[in-house]
Each structure stands twice: as C-alpha cells, then as structure tokens.
C-alpha positions as YAML, in Angstrom:
chain: A
units: angstrom
residues:
- id: 1
  name: UNK
  ca: [-6.94, -1.11, 21.72]
- id: 2
  name: UNK
  ca: [-4.06, -2.31, 19.56]
- id: 3
  name: UNK
  ca: [-2.26, 0.34, 17.50]
- id: 4
  name: UNK
  ca: [-2.48, -0.21, 13.75]
- id: 5
  name: UNK
  ca: [-1.18, 1.65, 10.71]
- id: 6
  name: UNK
  ca: [-1.67, 1.42, 6.97]
- id: 7
  name: UNK
  ca: [1.54, 0.08, 5.43]
- id: 8
  name: UNK
  ca: [1.87, 0.16, 1.64]
- id: 9
  name: UNK
  ca: [5.28, -1.42, 1.19]
- id: 10
  name: UNK
  ca: [8.17, -3.03, 3.04]
- id: 11
  name: UNK
  ca: [11.56, -3.16, 1.34]
- id: 12
  name: UNK
  ca: [14.46, -5.04, 2.80]
- id: 13
  name: UNK
  ca: [18.18, -4.71, 2.17]
- id: 14
  name: UNK
  ca: [18.12, -1.01, 1.30]
- id: 15
  name: UNK
  ca: [21.35, 0.99, 1.43]
- id: 16
  name: UNK
  ca: [20.04, 4.37, 0.22]
- id: 17
  name: UNK
  ca: [17.79, 5.63, 3.04]
- id: 18
  name: UNK
  ca: [20.03, 5.87, 6.06]
- id: 19
  name: UNK
  ca: [23.27, 4.40, 7.37]
- id: 20
  name: UNK
  ca: [24.03, 0.72, 6.87]
- id: 21
  name: UNK
  ca: [21.68, -1.87, 5.47]
- id: 22
  name: UNK
  ca: [18.07, -1.02, 6.31]
- id: 23
  name: UNK
  ca: [14.49, -2.22, 6.07]
- id: 24
  name: UNK
  ca: [12.17, 0.49, 4.74]
- id: 25
  name: UNK
  ca: [8.59, 0.64, 5.98]
- id: 26
  name: UNK
  ca: [6.32, 2.81, 3.83]
- id: 27
  name: UNK
  ca: [3.37, 4.23, 5.75]
- id: 28
  name: UNK
  ca: [0.20, 5.34, 3.96]
- id: 29
  name: UNK
  ca: [-0.87, 8.99, 4.01]
- id: 30
  name: UNK
  ca: [0.72, 12.32, 3.17]
- id: 31
  name: UNK
  ca: [-0.56, 15.90, 3.14]
- id: 32
  name: UNK
  ca: [2.39, 17.52, 1.36]
- id: 33
  name: UNK
  ca: [1.38, 16.90, -2.31]
- id: 34
  name: UNK
  ca: [4.95, 17.31, -3.60]
- id: 35
  name: UNK
  ca: [5.17, 17.43, -7.40]
- id: 36
  name: UNK
  ca: [8.27, 15.20, -7.28]
- id: 37
  name: UNK
  ca: [6.67, 12.55, -5.03]
- id: 38
  name: UNK
  ca: [8.30, 9.19, -5.67]
- id: 39
  name: UNK
  ca: [5.50, 7.25, -3.93]
- id: 40
  name: UNK
  ca: [2.17, 8.71, -5.10]
- id: 41
  name: UNK
  ca: [0.41, 5.49, -4.12]
- id: 42
  name: UNK
  ca: [1.11, 6.49, -0.52]
- id: 43
  name: UNK
  ca: [-0.54, 9.93, -0.62]
- id: 44
  name: UNK
  ca: [-4.11, 8.91, 0.21]
- id: 45
  name: UNK
  ca: [-4.77, 8.47, 3.92]
- id: 46
  name: UNK
  ca: [-6.82, 5.33, 3.26]
- id: 47
  name: UNK
  ca: [-5.76, 2.37, 1.13]
- id: 48
  name: UNK
  ca: [-6.87, 2.77, -2.49]
- id: 49
  name: UNK
  ca: [-7.51, 0.40, -5.35]
- id: 50
  name: UNK
  ca: [-4.47, 0.13, -7.64]
- id: 51
  name: UNK
  ca: [-4.81, -1.13, -11.23]
- id: 52
  name: UNK
  ca: [-2.09, -2.68, -13.41]
- id: 53
  name: UNK
  ca: [-3.26, -2.54, -17.04]
- id: 54
  name: UNK
  ca: [-0.55, -4.98, -18.18]
- id: 55
  name: UNK
  ca: [-1.92, -7.79, -15.98]
- id: 56
  name: UNK
  ca: [-5.60, -7.28, -16.82]
- id: 57
  name: UNK
  ca: [-7.42, -9.82, -19.06]
- id: 58
  name: UNK
  ca: [-10.62, -7.73, -19.14]
- id: 59
  name: UNK
  ca: [-12.62, -10.81, -18.11]
- id: 60
  name: UNK
  ca: [-15.13, -8.66, -16.21]
- id: 61
  name: UNK
  ca: [-14.94, -10.50, -12.89]
- id: 62
  name: UNK
  ca: [-14.21, -7.28, -11.01]
- id: 63
  name: UNK
  ca: [-17.08, -5.49, -12.77]
- id: 64
  name: UNK
  ca: [-19.48, -8.22, -11.70]
- id: 65
  name: UNK
  ca: [-18.16, -8.45, -8.13]
- id: 66
  name: UNK
  ca: [-17.92, -4.72, -7.31]
- id: 67
  name: UNK
  ca: [-20.51, -3.93, -4.65]
- id: 68
  name: UNK
  ca: [-20.75, -0.25, -5.65]
- id: 69
  name: UNK
  ca: [-20.77, -0.56, -9.47]
- id: 70
  name: UNK
  ca: [-17.59, 1.51, -9.52]
- id: 71
  name: UNK
  ca: [-15.85, -0.51, -12.26]
- id: 72
  name: UNK
  ca: [-16.75, -0.88, -15.91]
- id: 73
  name: UNK
  ca: [-15.16, -1.98, -19.16]
- id: 74
  name: UNK
  ca: [-15.37, 0.84, -21.68]
- id: 75
  name: UNK
  ca: [-13.66, 0.99, -25.08]
- id: 76
  name: UNK
  ca: [-11.72, -2.19, -24.25]
- id: 77
  name: UNK
  ca: [-10.32, -0.61, -21.06]
- id: 78
  name: UNK
  ca: [-11.06, -1.05, -17.39]
- id: 79
  name: UNK
  ca: [-12.42, 2.18, -15.87]
- id: 80
  name: UNK
  ca: [-12.53, 2.69, -12.10]
- id: 81
  name: UNK
  ca: [-14.92, 5.42, -10.98]
- id: 82
  name: UNK
  ca: [-12.98, 6.67, -7.95]
- id: 83
  name: UNK
  ca: [-15.88, 8.75, -6.67]
- id: 84
  name: UNK
  ca: [-17.83, 5.51, -6.14]
- id: 85
  name: UNK
  ca: [-14.91, 3.33, -5.09]
- id: 86
  name: UNK
  ca: [-13.27, 5.49, -2.43]
- id: 87
  name: UNK
  ca: [-15.44, 4.43, 0.50]
- id: 88
  name: UNK
  ca: [-15.29, 0.71, -0.20]
- id: 89
  name: UNK
  ca: [-13.93, -1.37, 2.67]
- id: 90
  name: UNK
  ca: [-14.54, -4.92, 1.50]
- id: 91
  name: UNK
  ca: [-12.81, -4.79, -1.92]
- id: 92
  name: UNK
  ca: [-15.09, -7.48, -3.30]
- id: 93
  name: UNK
  ca: [-13.72, -6.71, -6.77]
- id: 94
  name: UNK
  ca: [-10.43, -8.40, -5.81]
- id: 95
  name: UNK
  ca: [-12.04, -11.72, -4.99]
- id: 96
  name: UNK
  ca: [-11.97, -13.09, -8.55]
- id: 97
  name: UNK
  ca: [-9.15, -11.01, -10.04]
- id: 98
  name: UNK
  ca: [-6.95, -14.02, -10.74]
- id: 99
  name: UNK
  ca: [-4.20, -12.08, -12.51]
- id: 100
  name: UNK
  ca: [-3.84, -9.63, -9.59]
- id: 101
  name: UNK
  ca: [-4.37, -6.68, -11.94]
- id: 102
  name: UNK
  ca: [-6.26, -5.04, -9.08]
- id: 103
  name: UNK
  ca: [-4.80, -4.75, -5.61]
- id: 104
  name: UNK
  ca: [-5.19, -2.61, -2.50]
- id: 105
  name: UNK
  ca: [-2.39, -0.08, -2.01]
- id: 106
  name: UNK
  ca: [-1.90, -0.74, 1.71]
- id: 107
  name: UNK
  ca: [-2.58, -3.20, 4.48]
- id: 108
  name: UNK
  ca: [-3.57, -2.33, 8.03]
- id: 109
  name: UNK
  ca: [-0.95, -3.83, 10.35]
- id: 110
  name: UNK
  ca: [-0.24, -3.93, 14.07]
- id: 111
  name: UNK
  ca: [3.27, -3.43, 15.44]
- id: 112
  name: UNK
  ca: [3.69, -7.16, 16.23]
- id: 113
  name: UNK
  ca: [2.54, -8.11, 12.69]
- id: 114
  name: UNK
  ca: [4.98, -5.63, 11.18]
- id: 115
  name: UNK
  ca: [7.88, -6.69, 13.38]
- id: 116
  name: UNK
  ca: [7.35, -10.33, 12.45]
- id: 117
  name: UNK
  ca: [7.98, -9.39, 8.81]
- id: 118
  name: UNK
  ca: [10.84, -6.98, 9.56]
- id: 119
  name: UNK
  ca: [12.71, -9.59, 11.65]
- id: 120
  name: UNK
  ca: [13.62, -11.47, 8.47]
- id: 121
  name: UNK
  ca: [16.16, -8.73, 7.61]
- id: 122
  name: UNK
  ca: [17.65, -8.16, 11.06]
- id: 123
  name: UNK
  ca: [20.67, -10.39, 10.41]
- id: 124
  name: UNK
  ca: [21.68, -8.13, 7.48]
- id: 125
  name: UNK
  ca: [21.52, -4.79, 9.32]
- id: 126
  name: UNK
  ca: [24.97, -5.08, 10.90]
- id: 127
  name: UNK
  ca: [26.43, -1.96, 12.55]
- id: 128
  name: UNK
  ca: [24.45, 1.18, 11.83]
- id: 129
  name: UNK
  ca: [21.62, -0.55, 9.99]
- id: 130
  name: UNK
  ca: [18.03, -0.83, 11.09]
- id: 131
  name: UNK
  ca: [14.58, 0.40, 10.16]
- id: 132
  name: UNK
  ca: [13.58, 3.55, 8.28]
- id: 133
  name: UNK
  ca: [9.97, 4.73, 8.42]
- id: 134
  name: UNK
  ca: [9.02, 6.38, 5.16]
- id: 135
  name: UNK
  ca: [5.88, 7.14, 3.29]
- id: 136
  name: UNK
  ca: [3.72, 8.85, 2.65]
- id: 137
  name: UNK
  ca: [4.43, 10.74, 5.83]
- id: 138
  name: UNK
  ca: [5.08, 8.56, 8.89]
- id: 139
  name: UNK
  ca: [4.43, 11.41, 11.32]
- id: 140
  name: UNK
  ca: [0.74, 11.34, 10.34]
- id: 141
  name: UNK
  ca: [0.65, 8.05, 12.26]
- id: 142
  name: UNK
  ca: [2.93, 9.23, 15.08]
- id: 143
  name: UNK
  ca: [1.58, 6.94, 17.81]
- id: 144
  name: UNK
  ca: [2.33, 3.91, 15.67]
- id: 145
  name: UNK
  ca: [5.73, 5.29, 14.60]
- id: 146
  name: UNK
  ca: [6.75, 5.80, 18.23]
- id: 147
  name: UNK
  ca: [5.56, 2.28, 19.13]
...
C-alpha cells in the first residue's frame, strides 16, 4: 500500500524555517493546541472545509449541493454546521462554488506526487537548502515523513 499524507500547503523559496532557501511542506494534524498556533487550519487530523467570506456571492449552490444539509444561508451569511460536515468525504458542496469561497484545507498526497511538486524549487535550494516538514505536526505522520 502506498504511503499517503494530508498536506495543507506547500511554500517554496522560504528563508525563515531552516538554513538556506527551503521548500516548506505543511502536514495536516496536530495535538498540541497551542494558543499561538500560526496554522490553525492544520490542527484537525482530517481535511476540513474552509470558507472565505470575501469570495462568497451567497448564490446558494453549496447549500443545494451539500449531501448532508450542513450548509445554510442565514441572515445574509453562509453558515457551516461543522457537526454535520465533519464526516463528509465527497465535498459535493465544492462542485459549483465558482468563486472558490469554499475549499478543502488539505489534499491527500503520496510521496511521488509531493516530490513532483517539490522538484520545481530544487534549483533554488543551493548549499544548505532543502525541505522542511512543518504542520500541524509532521511526526503524527511519521512513516510518511521518514519516506
């Protein structure tokens, strides 16, 4: 079985998280619950639905498409009922969200898929550069991190 991990962001050309120029790979999931967390979207073990109010047109497509009736428009605002949404795996609500106001926080990726993306930055790493695994907490997905 191929190892996979939930990756919620990849940032190239970083000079703040280790020596040299680096590519940061943000892995989903953290159990620490730090009050100063700079990546709260990475806390949940599973990918979660993320909503950007500034992009939303309130056209109701997501409300109509949601398999679990977890989304509604109330008082001219989109409301996501997390207790209904959290076990959704198909994210049907994204299908017709043309403004991308809704997105999934992470994508499940294999090591070859991830390395294909990371290779784009390799020429910029130079001496001392490379990859930094961040999060969330990468050690929660230790088998993948060691791969």
